[in-house]
Structures are given as structure tokens and as C-alpha cells.
C-alpha positions in Angstrom: -24.5 -92.6 6.8 -22.4 -89.9 6.3 -18.5 -91.4 6.0 -15.3 -89.6 6.5 -14.2 -89.6 3.0 -17.6 -87.6 2.3 -17.2 -85.1 4.9 -13.4 -84.8 3.0 -14.7 -84.2 -0.4 -17.3 -81.6 0.7 -14.8 -79.9 3.0 -12.7 -79.6 -0.4 -15.3 -78.5 -2.8 -16.2 -75.6 0.4 -12.4 -74.8 0.0 -12.3 -76.4 4.0 -9.3 -77.5 5.7 -10.3 -79.8 8.3 -7.9 -81.7 10.4 -8.6 -85.3 11.3 -10.2 -84.7 14.7 -12.5 -82.2 12.8 -13.4 -84.8 9.9 -14.2 -87.3 12.5 -16.2 -84.8 14.9 -18.5 -83.6 11.7 -19.1 -87.2 10.4 -20.4 -88.1 13.7 -22.6 -84.3 14.0 -24.0 -84.8 10.4 -24.9 -88.6 11.6 -26.5 -87.5 14.3 -28.3 -84.8 12.4 -29.5 -87.2 10.0 -30.8 -89.6 12.6 -32.5 -86.8 14.6 -34.4 -85.7 11.1 -35.4 -89.6 10.5 -37.0 -89.5 14.1 -39.1 -86.7 12.9 -40.5 -88.1 10.2 -41.9 -90.8 12.3 -44.1 -88.1 14.0 -47.8 -88.4 13.3 -48.8 -84.8 12.0 -51.9 -85.8 10.4 -54.6 -83.1 11.3 -51.9 -80.7 12.5 -51.7 -77.3 10.1 -48.4 -76.1 9.2 -46.8 -73.3 11.3 -44.8 -70.5 9.5 -44.8 -67.4 11.4 -45.0 -66.7 14.9 -46.3 -63.3 14.5 -49.6 -63.5 14.6 -50.7 -59.8 14.8 -52.2 -58.7 11.5 -52.1 -55.0 10.4 -49.5 -54.0 12.5 -48.1 -51.5 9.9 -49.0 -48.1 9.3 -50.3 -47.0 6.0 -47.8 -45.4 3.6 -49.3 -42.0 3.3 -47.1 -39.1 1.2 -47.0 -36.3 3.4 -45.1 -32.8 3.1 -41.0 -33.2 4.0 -38.9 -30.7 5.4 -37.2 -28.3 3.4 -33.0 -28.6 2.6 -32.9 -25.6 4.3 -34.4 -27.0 7.6 -32.2 -30.4 6.9 -29.2 -28.1 7.1 -29.9 -25.8 9.8 -27.8 -27.7 12.3 -25.4 -29.1 9.9 -21.5 -27.9 11.6 -20.4 -27.3 7.7 -22.5 -26.8 4.6 -22.0 -25.5 1.2 -24.3 -25.0 -1.7 -27.0 -27.0 0.0 -25.1 -29.9 1.0 -23.4 -31.2 4.2 -19.7 -31.0 4.2 -18.3 -34.2 5.8 -14.8 -35.5 6.0 -13.5 -37.6 3.4 -13.3 -41.2 4.0 -12.9 -42.5 0.5 -9.3 -42.6 -1.7 -7.3 -41.6 0.8 
């Protein structure tokens, strides 16, 4: 059972400020969650395999094969501004 004092203590440790309504609400919600988990513990799962992932497809990734990249000149060919083999962009840091 999660009482209001426990909610207040956890809130303080988390540096959260809760009003009285929030303390009451969270106390009820935490207890509802614990009750639900307790009900789940009663479910017979004997013989049910664990289910870890929804994606049942295998081998959906391509092989990582090295290949020739584009040249620096090609990369800069459509750049509005370039200098010394680099893109020129507006300064965004230290303004």
C-alpha cells in the first residue's frame, strides 16, 4: 500500500512539488497500479513462451558493404557557398 507520506517522500526525493490534490491522486493511482500487477501475478502462464518482440521478420537489414563514395567536388557541386573544399554556412554558435 502506497500511502500519502510515501508519495510526498518520493516527490521530495525527485525534487517535485505536489499539492494536496496531486498527492491524493498519485497515491490512488499508484495503488491501482500495484493492484493491477498483483492481478497479473495470478494469471497462469505455464507453457506460454515469453514474447519479447513484435517484429517477426528476419534479415530485414541489408549487408553493410563498402563502396566508392562521391568525391569532395561532387558533394560541393551544388553548394551555394564553398571555400577550400568546405561548405560555408551562417554562424550559429557564439553570436
